[in-house]
C-alpha angles and dihedrals in degrees: 000000000000128000099236091195092061104030136040098228092205088068097053107036137040146150091050126168095212142009125196104207116198104161108063122196110091094339097097089058091047090048090059088062092063099041121093122225108283091029126129131234113201118189130193087206100056096185089065089067096065096077091053098041096101094046090047091051090049089053094045093245121147119224125210134172128205130199125196116219115213119231132186095252094049094044091049090051090050091048090052091051091049092048090051091051091242094113114050117177122223107238114201097183142347123220133183112254089247088062094057093121096056090041090062092058096039114121093210098159128239116353137042129308110230127207113210119213093193 
């Protein structure tokens, strides 16, 4: 695991078999730089793979996306952790509900974009 905020991972690793990419933005393209031919790039934001699909194919790198489906038990456990202060979300930006459209296209950085109903 590498702290992407403190270290450019392309400068410290290379020739990898697999990368699990969870950030999006330009990170899928950067991940291709550190994968060896035959490697696999797995993204938790599958739509971010489309722009790098051709480059990945040229490099012999397989792309895969994963989605996590929420369930009651898991969501209850997360709510309990949040209520206890153990789980603290990273909030990149907060928008009024009336500004939902611009919020969708906001490049607010790491974290979640929050819509406020108040």
